[in-house]
C-alpha positions in Angstrom: 12.1 43.6 4.3 15.0 42.7 1.9 12.6 41.2 -0.7 10.5 44.4 -0.7 13.6 46.6 -1.0 14.7 44.5 -3.9 11.3 44.5 -5.5 11.0 48.3 -5.3 14.5 48.8 -6.7 14.6 46.2 -9.5 11.0 45.7 -10.7 10.0 47.4 -13.9 6.3 48.3 -13.7 6.0 48.9 -17.4 7.3 45.4 -18.5 6.3 43.6 -15.3 9.7 42.0 -15.1 12.8 42.3 -12.9 16.2 43.7 -13.9 19.1 41.6 -12.9 20.6 44.5 -10.9 20.7 48.3 -11.2 23.6 48.2 -13.7 21.0 47.2 -16.3 18.7 50.1 -15.9 20.1 52.0 -18.9 21.2 49.0 -21.0 19.4 47.9 -24.2 19.3 44.8 -26.3 20.1 44.9 -30.0 16.4 45.5 -30.8 16.3 48.5 -28.5 14.4 46.8 -25.6 15.4 46.8 -22.0 17.6 43.8 -20.8 15.6 41.3 -18.8 17.4 38.1 -18.2 15.3 34.9 -18.7 17.0 32.9 -15.9 16.9 35.8 -13.5 13.2 36.3 -13.9 12.7 32.5 -13.7 14.6 32.6 -10.3 12.2 35.3 -9.1 9.0 33.3 -10.1 10.4 30.1 -8.6 11.5 32.1 -5.5 8.1 33.6 -5.0 6.6 30.1 -5.2 9.0 28.9 -2.5 8.1 31.9 -0.4 4.4 31.1 -0.8 5.1 27.5 0.2 6.6 28.6 3.5 4.5 31.7 4.3 1.7 31.1 6.7 -1.7 31.1 5.0 -2.9 33.9 7.3 0.2 36.1 6.8 -0.6 39.7 5.9 2.2 39.6 3.4 0.6 36.8 1.4 -1.7 38.9 -0.8 1.4 40.9 -2.0 3.3 37.8 -3.0 0.3 36.2 -4.6 -0.4 39.3 -6.7 3.2 39.6 -7.8 3.4 35.9 -8.6 0.2 36.1 -10.8 1.4 39.3 -12.5 4.9 37.9 -13.2 3.4 34.6 -14.4 1.1 36.4 -16.8 3.9 38.4 -18.3 6.3 35.5 -18.6 3.6 33.4 -20.3 3.3 35.9 -23.0 7.1 35.7 -23.7 7.1 31.9 -24.4 8.2 31.1 -27.9 6.4 28.8 -30.3 8.4 25.7 -29.3 7.7 26.3 -25.6 11.0 27.8 -24.5 11.9 31.1 -22.9 15.2 32.6 -24.1 18.3 34.1 -22.4 16.9 37.6 -23.1 13.2 37.8 -22.6 12.5 40.8 -24.8 15.1 40.1 -27.6 14.8 36.4 -28.4 16.1 37.1 -32.0 19.5 38.0 -30.5 19.5 34.8 -28.5 17.5 32.4 -30.7 18.7 29.2 -29.0 16.5 27.5 -26.4 17.5 28.1 -22.8 16.8 25.3 -20.4 17.4 27.0 -17.0 15.1 29.9 -17.6 12.5 27.6 -19.2 12.7 25.1 -16.3 12.4 27.7 -13.6 9.5 29.4 -15.3 7.8 26.0 -15.9 8.3 25.1 -12.2 6.7 28.4 -11.1 3.7 28.1 -13.5 3.1 24.5 -12.6 3.3 25.4 -8.9 0.8 28.1 -9.5 -1.6 25.7 -11.1 -1.1 23.1 -8.4 -1.9 25.7 -5.7 -4.8 27.3 -7.5 -3.0 30.6 -7.9 -3.3 30.4 -11.7 -6.3 29.3 -13.7 -6.4 26.6 -16.3 -5.6 29.0 -19.1 -1.9 28.4 -18.1 -2.2 24.6 -18.8 -1.3 24.9 -22.5 1.7 27.1 -21.6 3.0 24.5 -19.1 2.3 21.6 -21.5 4.3 23.2 -24.3 7.1 24.1 -21.9 7.4 20.6 -20.5 7.5 19.2 -24.1 10.3 21.7 -24.9 12.2 20.8 -21.7 12.1 17.1 -22.4 13.5 17.8 -25.9 16.7 19.1 -24.2 17.6 15.7 -22.8 20.0 13.8 -25.1 20.2 10.1 -25.6 22.6 9.8 -22.7 20.3 11.7 -20.3 22.3 14.9 -20.4 20.2 18.1 -20.1 21.5 20.6 -22.7 21.0 24.2 -23.7 21.8 25.5 -20.2 23.3 29.0 -20.3 26.6 29.2 -18.4 27.1 31.0 -15.2 26.8 34.7 -15.7 25.0 37.9 -15.0 23.2 38.5 -18.2 21.9 36.9 -21.4 24.5 34.8 -23.2 24.5 32.5 -26.2 24.0 28.9 -25.5 24.5 25.6 -27.4 23.0 22.0 -27.1 26.2 20.8 -25.4 26.1 23.3 -22.6 24.9 22.0 -19.2 25.2 22.9 -15.5 23.9 21.6 -12.3 21.5 24.5 -11.7 19.9 23.8 -15.1 19.4 20.1 -14.2 18.2 21.1 -10.8 15.6 23.5 -12.2 14.6 20.8 -14.7 14.0 18.4 -11.8 12.0 21.0 -9.9 9.8 21.5 -12.9 9.3 17.8 -13.2 8.2 17.4 -9.6 5.5 20.0 -10.1 4.5 18.4 -13.4 4.0 15.1 -11.7 1.8 16.7 -9.1 -0.2 18.4 -11.8 -0.7 15.1 -13.6 -1.8 13.4 -10.4 
């Protein structure tokens, strides 16, 4: 019930993305687009994957979640940059040109989960491969995962030195699905 309420309130049917909250409904990025936070939409994709993992196969709710997962995956795949990253702001990467690990890792986890569970077709393989290559480039020589946007509620600038446990956790989640995909 709560997910459906949130979906109906925060989902943008034009862009097939989620607003962070309703305070973003009227906000725009520097390029004039709506504000859609990369990590927030990554959380949604990963969250739907987790719901699908727990939802009984015969649940009447399953078709809704599968359809939303596929729709969100399709839109997010189109927003990947040439290096394989997603950015803090999904529709204004020029204002946030740095890679962003937490959004990239959460989206990669979701896409790889979709491939592993036959929710997505093999056309997503190049997207996941490119994303995993990008993610592994964020790990420095000491094993630190960088380019993780700090705690916040909206897109923020990020640097190579920035890290946080949720970025590392998302990286590990993506890695577990990549291993399953390879196997």
